[in-house]
KEDREN-487959 format. One line per 4 residues: number of its first residue (from 0); their letters; for each residue x, y, z of C-alpha. Coordinates in nm, 4 decimals. Example, Ala and Ser with C-alpha at 12.3 -4.5 7.8 and 13.67 -1.06 7.14 Angstrom:
BEGIN
0	AS	1.2300/-0.4500/0.7800  1.3670/-0.1060/0.7140
This chain:
BEGIN
0	MRRS	4.2704/-1.8429/1.6006  3.9681/-1.8526/1.3759  3.7495/-2.1554/1.4030  3.7717/-2.1913/1.0233
4	RLTG	4.1511/-2.2083/1.0439  4.1916/-2.3910/1.3685  3.9143/-2.6322/1.2766  4.1222/-2.7208/0.9726
8	FVTS	4.3967/-2.8610/1.1873  4.1713/-3.0065/1.4525  3.9576/-3.1838/1.1945  4.2689/-3.3715/1.0911
12	LLLA	4.2859/-3.4984/1.4472  3.9784/-3.7067/1.3788  4.2185/-3.9455/1.2091  4.4517/-3.9477/1.5060
16	AGLS	4.4310/-4.0546/1.8687  4.2648/-3.8042/2.1007  4.5052/-3.5952/2.3012  4.4712/-3.4979/2.6322
20	LTGA	5.0955/-2.2635/2.4274  5.6071/-1.7767/3.5197  5.6034/-1.4203/3.4814  5.4620/-1.1094/3.6335
24	VTAQ	5.2719/-0.8484/3.4401  5.5077/-0.5692/3.3442  5.3809/-0.2183/3.4020  5.3427/0.0083/3.1028
28	ASSA	5.3298/0.3269/3.3029  5.1296/0.3766/3.6202  4.8663/0.1442/3.7606  4.6097/0.4208/3.7659
32	AVTG	4.2542/0.3188/3.6922  4.1711/0.3161/3.3242  3.9534/0.5986/3.2021  3.7861/0.6151/2.8646
36	GYVA	3.6685/0.3332/2.6437  3.7937/-0.0250/2.6213  3.8683/-0.1957/2.2886  3.9406/-0.5709/2.2776
40	LGDS	4.1426/-0.6885/1.9779  4.2988/-1.0162/1.8726  4.2401/-1.3796/1.7848  4.0279/-1.6633/1.9251
44	YSSG	4.2015/-1.6613/2.2621  4.0544/-1.3134/2.3069  3.7227/-1.3752/2.1307  3.6558/-1.6684/2.3612
48	VGSG	3.6438/-1.9758/2.1373  3.6115/-2.2750/2.3661  3.4190/-2.0971/2.6410  3.0706/-2.1226/2.4877
52	SYIS	2.7912/-1.8639/2.5133  2.8764/-1.7101/2.1756  2.7185/-1.3821/2.0735  2.5055/-1.4602/1.7685
56	SSGS	2.5770/-1.1298/1.5982  2.9523/-1.2053/1.6022  2.9127/-1.4792/1.3409  3.2292/-1.6770/1.2706
60	CDRS	3.4322/-1.4492/1.4985  3.2812/-1.6509/1.7871  3.2875/-1.3790/2.0500  3.1765/-1.5135/2.3857
64	TKAY	3.0096/-1.3560/2.6861  3.2484/-1.5727/2.8917  3.5620/-1.4340/2.7244  3.7900/-1.2217/2.9383
68	PYLW	3.7199/-0.8923/2.7519  3.3460/-0.9317/2.8060  3.3981/-1.0216/3.1721  3.6325/-0.7272/3.2303
72	NAAH	3.3832/-0.4881/3.0711  3.1001/-0.6215/3.2893  3.3082/-0.5769/3.6036  3.4486/-0.2299/3.5305
76	SPSS	3.1886/-0.0519/3.3130  3.4217/0.1600/3.0977  3.2669/0.4513/2.9104  3.2457/0.2359/2.5974
80	FAFN	3.3304/-0.1211/2.4951  3.4198/-0.2514/2.1495  3.4658/-0.6289/2.1333  3.6520/-0.6661/1.8030
84	ACSG	3.8601/-0.9810/1.8625  3.7869/-1.2455/1.6011  3.8570/-1.6146/1.5838  4.1334/-1.6888/1.3352
88	AKTD	4.2784/-1.3405/1.3192  4.6345/-1.2850/1.2071  4.8207/-0.9571/1.2357  4.7049/-0.8480/0.8900
92	DVLA	4.3424/-0.9159/0.9900  4.3777/-0.6928/1.2933  4.5122/-0.4138/1.0742  4.2383/-0.4563/0.8149
96	NQLG	3.9338/-0.5224/1.0302  3.9717/-0.4495/1.4012  4.1110/-0.1002/1.4558  3.8113/0.1120/1.3601
100	SLNS	3.6929/0.1556/1.7191  4.0208/0.3049/1.8389  4.0349/0.6795/1.8945  4.1871/0.9460/2.1156
104	STGL	3.9436/0.8680/2.3976  4.0294/0.4972/2.4119  4.1691/0.4271/2.7571  4.2418/0.0539/2.7404
108	VSIS	4.3292/-0.1877/2.4603  4.3856/-0.5608/2.5009  4.5165/-0.7914/2.2301  4.6375/-1.1472/2.1794
112	IGGN	4.7895/-1.2012/1.8358  5.0723/-1.3902/1.6656  4.9782/-1.7552/1.7138  4.8074/-1.7869/1.3773
116	DAGF	5.0890/-1.5988/1.2029  5.3407/-1.8426/1.3501  5.1483/-2.1414/1.2146  5.0072/-2.2958/1.5305
120	ADVM	4.7572/-2.5016/1.3289  5.0268/-2.6498/1.1067  5.2414/-2.7335/1.4071  4.9633/-2.9169/1.5864
124	TTCV	4.8504/-3.1040/1.2764  5.2046/-3.2210/1.2076  5.2756/-3.3165/1.5666  4.9567/-3.5205/1.5941
128	TSSD	4.9878/-3.7052/1.2650  5.3644/-3.7447/1.2270  5.6760/-3.8681/1.4034  5.8638/-3.6913/1.6781
132	STCL	6.1336/-3.5807/1.4359  5.8820/-3.4404/1.1862  5.7027/-3.2589/1.4649  6.0265/-3.1025/1.5869
136	AKIN	6.1151/-2.9970/1.2331  5.7796/-2.8199/1.1936  5.8307/-2.6454/1.5277  6.1740/-2.5297/1.4134
140	TARA	6.0119/-2.3817/1.1020  5.7671/-2.1910/1.3205  6.0467/-2.0684/1.5444  6.2352/-1.9413/1.2393
144	YVDS	5.9249/-1.7432/1.1387  5.9018/-1.6000/1.4892  6.2629/-1.4849/1.4552  6.2530/-1.3502/1.1006
148	TLPG	5.9037/-1.2232/1.0232  5.6751/-1.2012/1.3239  5.8513/-0.9052/1.4919  5.7828/-0.6832/1.1922
152	KLDA	5.4215/-0.7993/1.1782  5.3734/-0.7194/1.5457  5.5425/-0.3823/1.5056  5.2940/-0.2897/1.2322
156	VYNA	4.9987/-0.3727/1.4568  5.1427/-0.2019/1.7631  5.2362/0.1109/1.5672  4.8831/0.1314/1.4281
160	ISAK	4.7298/0.0965/1.7745  4.9525/0.3734/1.9099  4.8696/0.6014/1.6184  4.4932/0.5587/1.6580
164	APTA	4.4791/0.5493/2.0396  4.7836/0.7472/2.1545  4.6862/0.7716/2.5216  4.5545/0.4184/2.5682
168	RVVV	4.7036/0.1646/2.8047  4.7763/-0.1344/2.5788  4.7890/-0.4818/2.7302  4.9388/-0.7481/2.5034
172	IGYP	4.8353/-1.0876/2.6390  5.0308/-1.4037/2.5646  4.9447/-1.7711/2.5276  4.9502/-2.0511/2.7853
176	RFYK	5.1662/-2.3595/2.7788  4.9463/-2.6424/2.6561  5.0627/-2.9564/2.8354  5.1433/-3.0730/3.1835
180	LGQT	5.4585/-3.2811/3.1586  5.6154/-3.5660/3.3537  5.3239/-3.8056/3.3655  5.1390/-4.0564/3.1530
184	CLGL	4.9019/-3.8761/2.9197  4.7005/-4.0167/2.6322  4.8030/-3.8851/2.2932  5.1259/-3.7030/2.2103
188	SETK	5.4632/-3.8264/2.3302  5.6463/-3.6448/2.6077  5.8993/-3.5293/2.3466  5.6286/-3.3623/2.1400
192	RSAI	5.4487/-3.2119/2.4372  5.7707/-3.0671/2.5754  5.8637/-2.9213/2.2359  5.5185/-2.7636/2.1951
196	NDAA	5.5454/-2.6033/2.5384  5.8912/-2.4726/2.4511  5.7500/-2.3288/2.1287  5.4764/-2.1510/2.3246
200	DYLD	5.7445/-1.9992/2.5462  5.9430/-1.8972/2.2396  5.6394/-1.7217/2.0923  5.5500/-1.5537/2.4207
204	NAVQ	5.9039/-1.4263/2.4673  5.9055/-1.2763/2.1178  5.5661/-1.1114/2.1684  5.6730/-0.9786/2.5074
208	KRAL	5.9869/-0.8202/2.3646  5.7964/-0.6368/2.0939  5.5295/-0.5250/2.3414  5.7812/-0.3831/2.5867
212	DHNF	5.9733/-0.2111/2.3077  5.6493/-0.0254/2.2285  5.6012/0.0644/2.5962  5.3003/-0.1655/2.6189
216	VFGD	5.2157/-0.4008/2.9038  5.2742/-0.7750/2.8561  5.0228/-0.9957/3.0334  5.1739/-1.3397/3.0954
220	VRTT	4.9119/-1.6124/3.1415  5.1606/-1.8963/3.1829  5.1607/-1.8503/3.5593  4.7830/-1.8482/3.5961
224	FTGH	4.7514/-2.1585/3.3763  5.0193/-2.3528/3.5669  4.8510/-2.6639/3.7035  4.5634/-2.6279/3.4582
228	EICS	4.7279/-2.7488/3.1371  4.6031/-3.0374/2.9232  4.6849/-3.3650/3.1030  4.6406/-3.2006/3.4443
232	SSSW	4.3594/-3.3013/3.6784  4.1987/-2.9580/3.6370  4.2566/-2.8514/3.2791  4.1488/-2.5061/3.1649
236	LHSV	4.2230/-2.6006/2.8032  4.0227/-2.8249/2.5741  4.1987/-3.1195/2.4196  3.9987/-3.2763/2.1361
240	NWLD	3.6315/-3.1913/2.1855  3.4397/-3.4461/1.9791  3.1105/-3.2604/2.0196  3.2514/-2.9288/1.8976
244	IGES	3.5808/-2.9873/1.7225  3.6516/-2.6176/1.6735  3.6875/-2.5641/2.0475  3.9869/-2.7956/2.0732
248	YHPT	4.3074/-2.6434/2.2171  4.1281/-2.3322/2.3378  4.0664/-2.2131/2.6938  3.7488/-2.3239/2.8655
252	AAGQ	3.5223/-2.0746/3.0402  3.7269/-2.1417/3.3561  4.0434/-2.0657/3.1599  3.9008/-1.7318/3.0507
256	SGGY	3.7818/-1.6314/3.3984  4.0638/-1.7893/3.5993  4.3551/-1.7690/3.3562  4.3039/-1.4619/3.1392
260	LPVL	4.0785/-1.2240/3.3317  4.3088/-1.1847/3.6366  4.6022/-1.1027/3.4090  4.4094/-0.8270/3.2323
264	TNAA	4.2691/-0.6983/3.5609  4.6146/-0.6727/3.7152  4.7591/-0.5100/3.4033  4.4817/-0.2591/3.3442
């Protein structure tokens, strides 16, 4: 989720009270070691917004040396590495701007995409600034988009990846649940937090279905983030970060290394 887009919704939080998106990786084929180059695609959850240590040459894409693609590359030394994920990316942005590094020698592709298409920023803005009922209505609008439009958008991206990198192992990585429930937590009501978590599950389930239908791997981070949601005692997700508002609702460096990296490692 691009800082320019996500910052739009988080900036609106400045007017609101500060707040404190289980499953095994499904095998695509064999678990043989990846050979060939690695290309990392997707939105801000893959570029590493929220984890700091941004690569200056990445500009507003905010690619981080603490993001899981960078960490995986450092640990495994593939024959080549293209870090193309960009904060704020939607499916159309991936198609237009991120696929140029893919080729017949690409051995591994990772991607997180769909959250911006589904209107995550609008959902969070509405849920922070409006009533429970208005929040739930906005979530229902997002869910309708996930049902009607997102599958076709994902298919277009996945088809393009397969066409450009036909032998690559493709790992589609989902989103975490955002809130720990069942306790007092400053900010959103339990009703809103529960509905947002349910919406994250709804999005993940839709993304997983499309990934598996394309014979890709789905990497589920909800298990690794369990116990590390916002409102937990050891959160791997930023709530409102007053010093850097664009990092809000993104994984911390610990979330990248402890939540995302193991999922990619197990899937690759």
